[in-house]
C-alpha positions as CSV (number, residue, x, y, z in Angstrom):
1,X,-252.8,-106.2,160.1
2,X,-251.2,-104.1,157.5
3,X,-247.6,-103.0,157.5
4,X,-248.6,-99.4,158.0
5,X,-250.5,-100.3,161.1
6,X,-247.5,-102.2,162.5
7,X,-245.2,-99.3,161.9
8,X,-247.6,-97.0,163.6
9,X,-247.9,-99.2,166.7
10,X,-244.0,-99.5,166.8
11,X,-243.7,-95.7,166.6
12,X,-246.2,-95.3,169.4
13,X,-244.3,-97.8,171.6
14,X,-240.9,-96.1,171.0
15,X,-242.5,-92.7,171.8
16,X,-243.9,-94.2,175.0
17,X,-240.5,-95.6,175.9
18,X,-238.8,-92.3,175.3
19,X,-241.4,-90.5,177.3
20,X,-241.0,-92.9,180.2
21,X,-237.2,-92.4,180.1
22,X,-237.6,-88.6,180.0
23,X,-240.1,-88.7,182.9
24,X,-237.8,-91.0,184.8
25,X,-234.7,-88.8,184.3
26,X,-236.7,-85.6,185.2
27,X,-238.0,-87.4,188.3
28,X,-234.5,-88.5,189.3
29,X,-233.1,-85.0,188.8
30,X,-235.8,-83.8,191.2
31,X,-235.5,-86.5,193.9
32,X,-231.9,-87.7,193.8
33,X,-230.2,-86.2,196.9
34,X,-227.1,-84.0,196.0
35,X,-225.2,-85.5,198.9
36,X,-225.7,-89.0,197.5
37,X,-224.4,-87.9,194.1
38,X,-221.4,-86.1,195.8
39,X,-220.5,-89.2,197.8
40,X,-220.9,-91.5,194.9
41,X,-218.6,-89.4,192.7
42,X,-216.0,-89.0,195.4
43,X,-216.0,-92.8,195.9
44,X,-215.6,-93.5,192.2
45,X,-212.7,-91.0,191.8
46,X,-210.9,-92.5,194.8
47,X,-211.5,-96.0,193.5
48,X,-210.1,-95.3,190.1
49,X,-207.3,-92.8,190.8
50,X,-206.5,-93.3,194.5
51,X,-207.0,-89.5,195.0
52,X,-209.4,-88.0,197.5
53,X,-211.1,-85.0,196.0
54,X,-212.0,-82.1,198.2
55,X,-215.2,-80.5,196.9
56,X,-215.4,-77.0,198.4
57,X,-217.9,-75.4,196.0
58,X,-221.5,-75.9,195.2
59,X,-222.8,-78.9,193.3
60,X,-224.9,-78.7,190.1
61,X,-226.8,-81.9,189.0
62,X,-228.4,-82.4,185.6
63,X,-229.9,-85.7,184.6
64,X,-231.6,-84.5,181.4
65,X,-230.9,-84.7,178.6
66,X,-227.7,-86.4,179.9
67,X,-226.5,-87.0,183.3
68,X,-223.8,-84.6,184.5
69,X,-222.6,-83.6,187.9
70,X,-220.5,-80.4,188.2
71,X,-218.4,-79.5,191.3
72,X,-216.9,-76.1,191.7
73,X,-213.6,-75.3,193.4
74,X,-212.2,-78.9,193.6
75,X,-208.9,-79.9,195.2
76,X,-207.1,-83.1,194.4
77,X,-204.0,-84.8,195.8
78,X,-203.1,-83.1,199.1
79,X,-199.4,-83.7,199.6
80,X,-199.7,-83.6,203.4
81,X,-198.4,-80.1,203.7
82,X,-201.7,-78.4,202.8
83,X,-200.6,-77.9,199.2
84,X,-202.8,-79.8,196.7
85,X,-201.4,-81.1,193.5
86,X,-204.4,-80.0,191.5
87,X,-206.9,-77.1,192.0
88,X,-209.7,-76.9,189.5
89,X,-212.3,-74.3,189.0
90,X,-214.8,-77.0,188.0
91,X,-214.9,-80.8,187.8
92,X,-217.6,-82.3,185.6
93,X,-218.6,-85.9,185.8
94,X,-220.6,-87.4,182.9
95,X,-222.8,-90.3,184.3
96,X,-223.5,-93.6,182.6
97,X,-227.1,-93.7,181.3
98,X,-228.3,-97.2,182.0
99,X,-226.9,-97.6,185.5
100,X,-228.5,-94.2,186.2
101,X,-231.9,-95.7,185.2
102,X,-231.3,-98.4,187.7
103,X,-230.5,-95.9,190.4
104,X,-226.7,-96.3,190.4
105,X,-224.2,-93.5,190.0
106,X,-221.4,-94.5,187.6
107,X,-219.0,-92.1,186.0
108,X,-218.4,-92.3,182.2
109,X,-215.7,-89.7,182.1
110,X,-214.4,-86.7,184.0
111,X,-213.4,-83.2,182.8
112,X,-211.3,-80.8,184.8
113,X,-212.0,-77.2,183.8
114,X,-209.2,-74.6,184.3
115,X,-207.1,-76.8,186.6
116,X,-203.8,-75.5,188.1
117,X,-201.4,-78.5,188.4
118,X,-198.4,-77.9,190.6
119,X,-195.2,-80.0,190.1
120,X,-192.5,-79.3,192.7
121,X,-189.1,-81.0,192.4
122,X,-187.8,-81.7,195.9
123,X,-184.1,-81.7,197.0
124,X,-184.3,-85.5,197.3
125,X,-184.9,-85.7,193.6
126,X,-188.5,-86.8,194.0
127,X,-191.5,-84.6,193.3
128,X,-194.7,-83.7,195.2
129,X,-196.4,-86.2,193.0
130,X,-194.4,-89.2,194.3
131,X,-197.0,-90.0,197.0
132,X,-199.9,-89.5,194.7
133,X,-198.3,-91.9,192.1
134,X,-198.0,-94.5,194.8
135,X,-201.6,-94.1,195.8
136,X,-202.7,-94.5,192.2
137,X,-200.6,-97.6,191.8
138,X,-202.2,-99.1,194.9
139,X,-205.6,-98.3,193.5
140,X,-204.9,-100.2,190.3
141,X,-203.3,-103.1,192.2
142,X,-206.3,-103.7,194.5
143,X,-208.3,-105.2,191.8
144,X,-206.4,-105.2,188.5
145,X,-209.1,-107.4,186.8
146,X,-211.9,-105.0,187.6
147,X,-213.1,-102.8,184.8
148,X,-212.7,-99.2,185.6
149,X,-215.9,-97.3,185.9
150,X,-214.5,-94.5,183.8
151,X,-211.5,-94.5,181.4
152,X,-211.3,-90.9,180.2
153,X,-210.2,-87.7,181.9
154,X,-210.3,-84.4,180.0
155,X,-208.4,-81.2,180.9
156,X,-209.7,-77.9,179.6
157,X,-207.7,-74.6,179.7
158,X,-205.3,-76.0,182.3
159,X,-202.0,-74.7,183.7
160,X,-199.0,-76.7,184.9
161,X,-196.7,-74.8,187.2
162,X,-193.2,-76.4,187.6
163,X,-191.0,-75.5,190.6
164,X,-187.4,-76.6,190.5
165,X,-184.0,-75.7,192.1
166,X,-181.1,-74.5,189.9
167,X,-177.9,-73.2,191.4
168,X,-179.6,-72.7,194.7
169,X,-182.4,-70.6,193.3
170,X,-186.0,-71.6,192.6
171,X,-186.9,-71.5,189.0
172,X,-190.6,-71.5,188.0
173,X,-191.8,-72.7,184.6
174,X,-195.3,-72.7,183.3
175,X,-197.3,-74.6,180.7
176,X,-200.6,-72.8,179.8
177,X,-203.7,-73.3,177.7
178,X,-203.5,-77.0,178.5
179,X,-206.1,-79.1,176.6
180,X,-205.7,-82.8,176.9
181,X,-207.5,-86.1,176.8
182,X,-206.2,-88.8,179.1
183,X,-207.1,-92.4,178.2
184,X,-207.2,-94.2,181.5
185,X,-206.6,-98.0,181.6
186,X,-209.8,-99.9,181.2
187,X,-209.9,-102.9,179.0
188,X,-206.1,-102.7,178.2
189,X,-203.2,-101.9,180.5
190,X,-202.0,-98.9,178.5
191,X,-202.3,-95.2,179.3
192,X,-202.4,-92.5,176.7
193,X,-202.6,-88.7,176.6
194,X,-202.8,-86.4,173.7
195,X,-203.5,-82.7,173.3
196,X,-201.9,-79.4,173.2
197,X,-200.4,-76.7,175.4
198,X,-198.4,-73.4,175.2
199,X,-194.9,-73.1,176.5
200,X,-193.0,-69.8,176.3
201,X,-195.5,-68.4,173.8
202,X,-195.1,-71.5,171.5
203,X,-198.1,-73.8,170.9
204,X,-197.1,-77.5,171.1
205,X,-198.9,-80.6,170.0
206,X,-198.1,-83.5,172.3
207,X,-198.9,-87.2,172.8
208,X,-197.7,-89.6,175.5
209,X,-198.3,-93.4,175.7
210,X,-197.3,-95.9,178.4
211,X,-197.6,-99.6,177.3
212,X,-198.2,-100.8,180.9
213,X,-199.5,-98.1,183.1
214,X,-199.4,-100.1,186.4
215,X,-195.9,-101.3,185.8
216,X,-194.8,-97.7,185.0
217,X,-196.3,-96.4,188.2
218,X,-194.7,-99.2,190.2
219,X,-191.3,-98.5,188.7
220,X,-191.3,-101.7,186.6
221,X,-190.4,-102.0,182.9
222,X,-192.9,-100.4,180.5
223,X,-193.0,-99.2,176.9
224,X,-193.1,-95.4,176.3
225,X,-193.8,-93.2,173.3
226,X,-193.6,-89.4,173.3
227,X,-194.3,-87.0,170.4
228,X,-193.8,-83.2,170.6
229,X,-194.4,-80.9,167.7
230,X,-194.1,-77.1,167.5
231,X,-192.9,-74.5,165.0
232,X,-189.4,-74.5,166.5
233,X,-188.8,-78.2,167.3
234,X,-190.2,-81.6,166.6
235,X,-189.2,-84.6,168.8
236,X,-190.1,-88.2,169.0
237,X,-189.1,-91.0,171.3
238,X,-189.9,-94.7,171.2
239,X,-188.5,-97.0,173.9
240,X,-188.9,-98.3,177.4
241,X,-188.5,-97.0,180.9
242,X,-188.1,-98.4,184.4
243,X,-187.4,-96.8,187.8
244,X,-185.9,-99.8,189.7
245,X,-183.2,-99.8,191.0
246,X,-182.8,-96.3,189.4
247,X,-184.6,-94.4,186.7
248,X,-183.5,-95.6,183.2
249,X,-184.9,-94.8,179.8
250,X,-183.8,-96.5,176.6
251,X,-185.0,-96.1,173.0
252,X,-184.8,-94.3,169.7
253,X,-184.8,-90.5,169.7
254,X,-185.2,-88.1,166.8
255,X,-185.2,-84.3,167.0
256,X,-185.6,-81.8,164.2
257,X,-185.5,-78.0,164.2
258,X,-185.4,-75.3,161.4
259,X,-183.0,-73.3,163.7
260,X,-181.0,-74.9,166.5
261,X,-180.1,-71.4,167.7
262,X,-183.7,-70.3,168.0
263,X,-184.7,-73.6,169.6
264,X,-182.0,-73.3,172.3
265,X,-182.9,-69.7,173.0
266,X,-186.6,-70.6,173.3
267,X,-185.9,-73.6,175.6
268,X,-183.6,-71.5,177.7
269,X,-180.8,-74.1,177.3
270,X,-178.4,-71.3,176.4
271,X,-177.1,-69.0,173.7
272,X,-174.9,-70.2,170.9
273,X,-171.9,-68.0,170.0
274,X,-170.8,-66.8,166.5
275,X,-172.9,-67.6,163.5
276,X,-174.6,-70.6,162.0
277,X,-176.5,-73.2,164.0
278,X,-179.5,-73.2,161.6
279,X,-181.2,-76.3,160.3
280,X,-180.7,-79.3,162.7
281,X,-181.7,-82.9,162.8
282,X,-180.6,-85.7,165.1
283,X,-181.4,-89.4,165.2
284,X,-179.8,-91.8,167.7
285,X,-180.3,-94.6,170.2
286,X,-180.6,-92.9,173.6
287,X,-180.2,-94.0,177.1
288,X,-181.0,-91.9,180.2
289,X,-179.6,-92.9,183.6
290,X,-178.5,-90.9,186.7
291,X,-179.0,-87.5,184.9
292,X,-176.8,-88.6,181.9
293,X,-178.2,-88.8,178.4
294,X,-176.1,-91.2,176.3
295,X,-176.6,-91.1,172.5
296,X,-175.1,-93.8,170.4
297,X,-175.3,-94.5,166.7
298,X,-175.8,-90.7,166.3
299,X,-176.6,-89.3,162.9
300,X,-176.6,-85.5,163.1
301,X,-177.2,-82.8,160.5
302,X,-176.4,-79.2,161.1
303,X,-176.2,-76.4,158.5
304,X,-175.9,-79.0,155.8
305,X,-173.1,-80.9,157.5
306,X,-173.6,-84.6,158.3
307,X,-171.7,-86.5,161.0
308,X,-171.9,-89.7,162.9
309,X,-170.6,-90.8,166.3
310,X,-171.6,-90.7,170.0
311,X,-172.7,-87.9,172.3
312,X,-173.2,-87.6,176.0
313,X,-175.3,-84.9,177.7
314,X,-175.2,-84.1,181.4
315,X,-178.5,-82.5,182.4
316,X,-177.2,-81.4,185.8
317,X,-174.1,-79.5,184.7
318,X,-175.1,-78.6,181.1
319,X,-172.1,-80.5,179.7
320,X,-171.9,-81.9,176.2
321,X,-169.3,-84.5,175.3
322,X,-168.9,-86.4,172.0
323,X,-166.9,-87.8,169.2
324,X,-168.1,-87.2,165.6
325,X,-166.8,-88.1,162.2
326,X,-167.8,-86.6,158.8
327,X,-166.9,-86.9,155.2
328,X,-167.0,-83.1,154.6
329,X,-167.5,-80.1,156.9
330,X,-168.2,-76.5,156.0
331,X,-167.4,-74.4,159.0
332,X,-168.0,-71.1,157.1
333,X,-171.4,-70.4,158.8
334,X,-169.8,-70.4,162.2
335,X,-167.0,-67.9,161.5
336,X,-169.3,-65.7,159.4
337,X,-170.4,-64.0,162.6
338,X,-166.8,-62.9,163.3
339,X,-166.1,-59.6,161.6
340,X,-162.4,-58.8,161.5
341,X,-162.5,-55.8,159.2
342,X,-165.0,-52.9,159.1
343,X,-167.5,-52.5,156.3
344,X,-165.0,-50.6,154.2
345,X,-162.5,-53.5,154.5
346,X,-159.7,-50.9,155.0
347,X,-159.7,-50.7,158.8
348,X,-160.2,-53.1,161.7
349,X,-163.7,-53.5,163.1
350,X,-164.4,-51.3,166.0
351,X,-167.8,-52.7,167.1
352,X,-167.8,-54.4,170.6
353,X,-167.0,-58.1,170.5
354,X,-170.0,-60.2,171.7
355,X,-169.2,-63.7,173.1
356,X,-172.7,-64.5,174.4
357,X,-173.1,-68.2,175.0
358,X,-169.5,-69.2,175.8
359,X,-170.4,-69.6,179.5
360,X,-173.9,-71.1,179.1
361,X,-172.8,-74.7,178.9
362,X,-169.6,-76.8,178.8
363,X,-168.5,-78.6,175.6
364,X,-165.9,-81.3,175.0
365,X,-166.1,-82.4,171.3
366,X,-163.7,-84.4,169.2
367,X,-164.3,-84.0,165.5
368,X,-162.7,-85.5,162.4
369,X,-163.4,-85.0,158.7
370,X,-162.0,-86.0,155.4
371,X,-162.4,-82.4,154.0
372,X,-162.9,-79.1,155.8
373,X,-163.8,-75.7,154.5
374,X,-163.4,-72.5,156.5
375,X,-164.3,-69.5,154.4
376,X,-162.0,-69.6,151.4
377,X,-159.6,-72.0,153.1
378,X,-159.8,-75.7,152.2
379,X,-158.2,-78.4,154.3
380,X,-157.8,-82.1,153.9
381,X,-158.2,-84.8,156.5
382,X,-158.4,-83.0,159.9
383,X,-158.8,-83.9,163.5
384,X,-159.9,-81.2,165.9
385,X,-160.7,-81.2,169.7
386,X,-162.9,-78.4,170.9
387,X,-163.5,-77.6,174.5
388,X,-165.7,-74.8,176.0
389,X,-165.6,-74.2,179.7
390,X,-166.1,-71.2,182.0
391,X,-166.4,-68.8,179.1
392,X,-163.4,-70.0,177.2
393,X,-163.3,-71.8,173.9
394,X,-160.2,-73.8,173.0
395,X,-159.7,-75.4,169.5
396,X,-156.8,-77.8,169.2
397,X,-155.8,-79.1,165.8
398,X,-154.2,-82.5,166.2
399,X,-153.1,-82.7,162.6
400,X,-154.6,-81.4,159.4
401,X,-153.6,-82.2,155.8
402,X,-153.5,-78.5,154.8
403,X,-152.2,-76.8,151.6
404,X,-150.2,-79.8,150.5
405,X,-148.5,-80.1,153.9
406,X,-149.6,-80.3,157.6
407,X,-151.1,-77.9,160.1
408,X,-151.3,-78.2,163.9
409,X,-151.7,-76.0,166.8
410,X,-154.4,-74.3,168.9
411,X,-156.7,-71.3,169.0
412,X,-158.3,-69.9,172.2
413,X,-161.0,-67.3,172.7
414,X,-162.1,-66.3,176.1
415,X,-164.7,-63.8,177.4
416,X,-163.2,-61.3,179.8
417,X,-164.6,-58.3,181.7
418,X,-163.5,-55.8,179.1
419,X,-164.1,-57.8,175.9
420,X,-162.3,-60.9,174.6
421,X,-158.8,-62.5,174.9
422,X,-157.4,-64.3,171.9
423,X,-154.4,-66.7,171.7
424,X,-153.1,-68.6,168.8
425,X,-150.3,-71.1,168.4
426,X,-150.2,-72.4,164.8
427,X,-147.7,-74.1,162.6
428,X,-148.1,-74.9,158.9
429,X,-145.3,-77.2,157.9
430,X,-144.0,-77.8,154.3
431,X,-147.1,-76.2,152.8
432,X,-147.7,-74.6,149.5
433,X,-147.3,-71.0,150.4
434,X,-149.4,-69.5,147.6
435,X,-152.4,-71.5,148.8
436,X,-151.7,-71.1,152.5
437,X,-151.0,-67.4,152.6
438,X,-153.6,-66.7,149.9
439,X,-156.5,-68.5,151.6
440,X,-155.7,-67.5,155.1
441,X,-154.3,-64.0,154.8
442,X,-155.1,-62.9,151.2
443,X,-151.3,-62.7,150.4
444,X,-150.7,-64.2,147.0
445,X,-147.2,-62.9,146.1
446,X,-145.1,-65.7,147.6
447,X,-144.8,-69.0,145.8
448,X,-143.0,-72.1,146.8
449,X,-143.0,-74.4,149.8
450,X,-142.2,-73.5,153.3
451,X,-143.1,-73.5,157.0
452,X,-145.0,-70.8,158.9
453,X,-145.3,-70.5,162.7
454,X,-147.5,-68.0,164.4
455,X,-147.7,-67.4,168.2
456,X,-149.9,-64.4,169.2
457,X,-152.1,-63.2,172.0
458,X,-154.1,-60.1,172.5
459,X,-157.2,-58.8,174.3
460,X,-159.7,-55.9,174.0
461,X,-163.3,-54.8,173.6
462,X,-163.1,-54.8,169.8
463,X,-161.0,-56.2,167.0
464,X,-159.2,-52.8,166.8
465,X,-158.5,-52.9,170.5
466,X,-157.1,-56.5,170.2
467,X,-154.7,-55.4,167.5
468,X,-153.4,-52.7,169.8
469,X,-152.4,-55.3,172.4
470,X,-151.0,-58.0,170.1
471,X,-147.8,-59.6,171.3
472,X,-145.8,-62.6,170.2
473,X,-143.7,-63.9,167.4
474,X,-144.0,-65.2,163.8
475,X,-141.5,-67.0,161.5
476,X,-141.5,-68.0,157.9
477,X,-139.0,-70.1,156.0
478,X,-139.5,-70.9,152.3
479,X,-137.4,-72.5,149.5
480,X,-137.4,-73.0,145.8
481,X,-140.1,-70.5,145.0
482,X,-140.7,-67.0,143.5
483,X,-141.9,-63.6,144.5
484,X,-144.9,-63.0,142.2
485,X,-145.9,-59.6,140.8
486,X,-142.4,-58.1,140.5
487,X,-139.2,-58.8,138.6
488,X,-136.5,-57.5,140.9
489,X,-133.7,-58.8,138.7
490,X,-135.0,-56.9,135.6
491,X,-135.5,-53.7,137.7
492,X,-132.0,-53.9,139.1
493,X,-130.4,-54.5,135.7
494,X,-132.1,-51.5,134.1
495,X,-131.1,-49.3,137.0
496,X,-127.6,-50.6,136.9
497,X,-127.3,-49.5,133.2
498,X,-129.2,-46.3,133.4
499,X,-129.7,-45.2,137.1
500,X,-131.8,-42.1,136.3
501,X,-134.0,-43.7,133.7
502,X,-136.8,-44.3,136.1
503,X,-137.9,-47.6,137.4
504,X,-140.8,-48.0,135.0
505,X,-143.7,-50.4,135.9
506,X,-142.2,-53.6,137.1
507,X,-145.3,-54.9,139.0
508,X,-145.4,-58.0,136.9
509,X,-143.3,-61.0,136.3
510,X,-141.6,-63.2,139.0
511,X,-138.4,-63.1,141.0
512,X,-137.1,-66.7,141.7
513,X,-135.5,-67.4,145.0
514,X,-133.6,-70.3,146.6
515,X,-134.4,-69.3,150.3
516,X,-136.6,-66.9,152.1
517,X,-136.4,-66.3,155.9
518,X,-138.6,-64.0,158.0
519,X,-138.6,-63.5,161.8
520,X,-140.7,-60.8,163.5
521,X,-141.5,-59.9,167.0
522,X,-144.8,-58.2,168.0
523,X,-145.2,-56.0,171.0
524,X,-148.4,-53.9,171.6
525,X,-149.4,-54.2,168.0
526,X,-146.0,-53.0,166.6
527,X,-144.1,-55.6,164.5
528,X,-140.4,-55.4,164.5
529,X,-138.8,-57.2,161.5
530,X,-135.7,-58.8,163.1
531,X,-134.7,-60.8,160.1
532,X,-136.0,-60.8,156.6
533,X,-133.9,-61.9,153.7
534,X,-134.3,-63.6,150.3
535,X,-131.5,-65.2,148.3
536,X,-131.9,-66.2,144.7
537,X,-129.8,-67.1,141.7
538,X,-129.6,-63.5,140.5
539,X,-130.6,-61.3,143.4
540,X,-130.4,-60.9,147.2
541,X,-132.9,-58.9,149.3
542,X,-132.6,-57.9,152.9
543,X,-135.3,-55.9,154.7
544,X,-135.8,-54.5,158.2
545,X,-138.1,-52.0,159.9
546,X,-141.5,-51.6,161.6
547,X,-145.1,-52.6,160.8
548,X,-148.1,-51.2,162.7
549,X,-150.9,-53.7,163.0
550,X,-153.5,-51.2,164.4
551,X,-153.0,-48.6,161.6
552,X,-152.1,-51.2,159.0
553,X,-149.1,-49.3,157.6
554,X,-145.5,-50.2,156.7
555,X,-142.2,-48.5,157.3
556,X,-139.5,-50.8,156.0
557,X,-136.0,-50.3,154.6
558,X,-134.0,-52.8,152.6
559,X,-131.2,-53.4,150.2
560,X,-131.6,-55.3,146.9
561,X,-128.4,-56.7,145.4
562,X,-127.8,-57.8,141.8
563,X,-125.5,-60.8,142.3
564,X,-124.3,-61.1,138.6
565,X,-124.3,-57.6,137.2
566,X,-122.7,-56.2,134.1
567,X,-120.0,-54.6,136.1
568,X,-117.3,-56.3,138.1
569,X,-118.8,-55.2,141.4
570,X,-122.2,-56.2,142.7
571,X,-125.0,-53.6,142.3
572,X,-126.7,-52.7,145.6
573,X,-129.9,-50.7,145.6
574,X,-131.2,-49.4,148.9
575,X,-135.0,-48.9,149.0
576,X,-137.9,-48.1,151.3
577,X,-141.4,-49.6,151.5
578,X,-144.0,-47.3,153.0
579,X,-147.8,-46.8,153.1
580,X,-150.8,-49.0,153.7
581,X,-150.8,-52.8,153.6
582,X,-153.3,-52.8,150.8
583,X,-151.4,-50.4,148.5
584,X,-147.7,-50.0,149.6
585,X,-145.2,-47.8,147.8
586,X,-141.7,-49.0,147.1
587,X,-139.1,-46.2,146.4
588,X,-135.4,-46.7,145.5
589,X,-132.9,-44.6,147.3
590,X,-132.4,-41.5,145.1
591,X,-128.9,-40.5,146.3
592,X,-127.5,-43.9,145.4
593,X,-129.0,-43.7,141.9
594,X,-127.6,-40.1,141.4
595,X,-124.2,-41.2,142.7
596,X,-124.1,-44.1,140.2
597,X,-125.0,-41.8,137.3
598,X,-121.9,-40.2,135.7
599,X,-123.8,-37.1,134.6
600,X,-125.6,-36.5,137.8
601,X,-122.8,-37.4,140.2
602,X,-121.4,-33.7,140.2
603,X,-124.7,-32.7,141.9
604,X,-123.9,-34.4,145.1
605,X,-120.3,-33.1,145.0
606,X,-121.5,-29.6,144.3
607,X,-123.9,-29.8,147.3
608,X,-120.9,-30.7,149.5
609,X,-118.7,-28.0,148.1
610,X,-121.5,-25.3,148.1
611,X,-121.0,-24.6,144.3
612,X,-124.3,-26.1,143.2
613,X,-125.2,-23.5,140.6
614,X,-122.4,-24.1,138.2
615,X,-122.5,-27.8,138.6
616,X,-126.3,-28.0,138.0
617,X,-125.9,-25.9,134.8
618,X,-123.1,-28.2,133.7
619,X,-125.2,-31.3,134.2
620,X,-128.2,-29.8,132.5
621,X,-126.0,-28.8,129.5
622,X,-124.7,-32.4,129.2
623,X,-128.2,-33.9,129.5
624,X,-129.7,-31.5,126.9
625,X,-126.7,-31.2,124.5
626,X,-127.6,-31.9,120.9
627,X,-125.5,-34.5,119.0
628,X,-122.6,-32.9,117.0
629,X,-121.8,-34.0,113.4
630,X,-118.5,-35.7,112.8
631,X,-115.9,-33.8,110.8
632,X,-115.3,-36.6,108.2
633,X,-118.8,-37.7,107.5
634,X,-122.0,-36.1,106.4
635,X,-124.0,-38.4,108.7
636,X,-123.0,-39.4,112.2
637,X,-124.6,-41.6,114.8
638,X,-126.4,-39.9,117.6
639,X,-124.7,-39.8,121.0
640,X,-127.0,-40.9,123.7
641,X,-127.3,-38.5,126.5
642,X,-125.4,-39.8,129.5
643,X,-127.6,-40.9,132.3
């Protein structure tokens, strides 16, 4: 017999076998009773899952080219109240091939098509799945050594509807477009699920693994792995769980998001106030027990800031507590959303103050850093306690190495019915005033060291409205410094010699001082300067008057005194300061200058005696008189016109 003949006979035998199988399957599909298939499938599902399926629709059986049985309108897991846990449009069972040839119905895998899965959290803390999970655990315990007849369950286009109670109201959440493959325990004891679903319009890839499925169902210790990935957040957990005596989960947690603000809005955890809260990453060892999530060994990154510490989350009351430490913190992104001035930077902002998020959750956070930056202000080692509760944010500065000295105090911001309420109690002790006032308030004319105290409160719907209600006090003491940008001594000396020469441009230079003291009182946005004086080696300055915060203008009067003048008496010069904060005008008192001038003094006297005409002509003649030549010399020195 040749090789070709052998191959030909083998092909004929294989073809005959295939034909026999086809004929057998076709015959079975014609003669297998539908009721027998239905009963066999129900029995297998109950044996593997502990669930009793209710098959209300018609049955479609196809044994060629592969064995499949499809049931329509299937109910699984009746909770005893007539509400099934799962309602599927279709349940398809793929049958094992060789047992089918032997006349036995064995399921290879199941597929639920368009199932609606209901999860209801009960007031006791359990869910409507508690009884079903116990039934499943009993089914696995009956014969743990038996190989399951099927080990895979597929879910196509499913929906999970979650009912839970929050603040006395029922909240319904929904997962849609659910496509999952469940790896049922067969040879190993593990359980796995992976697939995808859509939650709040965001597609999410997910996987879930239990190391010991039976132990997990029984509340015993089991390993657990969870992976979630979407465009807004990625999360991973590796650890273990147990439910006896109470639910407890321990393991390593990692979470990443390109925007924490967007992720929290999407997950409905709450709004975040102000600005910032962008790129976020967290890695920590986590423990979950009694509704409390404890994170230790935390490494958190937010907006480029990196910190380490511990955090505790209360899922029931939306409370966050923690202690974090960092080398450097840049808080600029979080205050960037607070606009004090309008776009023209000349007036206060009049847009409504928005404090969304202050009441969405409670916060109790203690934060320390070696270096802190807030806008243009740079601080050294700083310890801060931040609390947010019932729509009120309190920031307490325990102590900060600020501007070469120390800073401490508190800031409060509360959401009220007609806007916001602001309160500040701050003290900067023995600081470098040029840095402190320059970085905080943009005032760069005061040099030296000193102490600044600010106690203010106000409320309103906008920043402008808040300035209109401001009330409180502020004090400043300084020593051994200088007033930059003006030389008061030079100005006074020139006016002492030549009162009517004009003050020229003296907006340069420095005026040294030994002491500066300022005390003001604010009431409804109006600042009353109760005490403001400066003493130096050559000059003294005293100022009083009013400052309007809402309109940002000045109305001050003062007296500058030249201590060591060219005359025996001290030279006093009254002056006024008026105009806008950004560009004030300082004017000396004209009458005192005229009175001091020998040539112009008759003007004042003439006004009093009502003989102004002759006096004015006399003064003008003296001022404009040409120098007269001396009688004994051909050349004579010019005589300066009296001033």
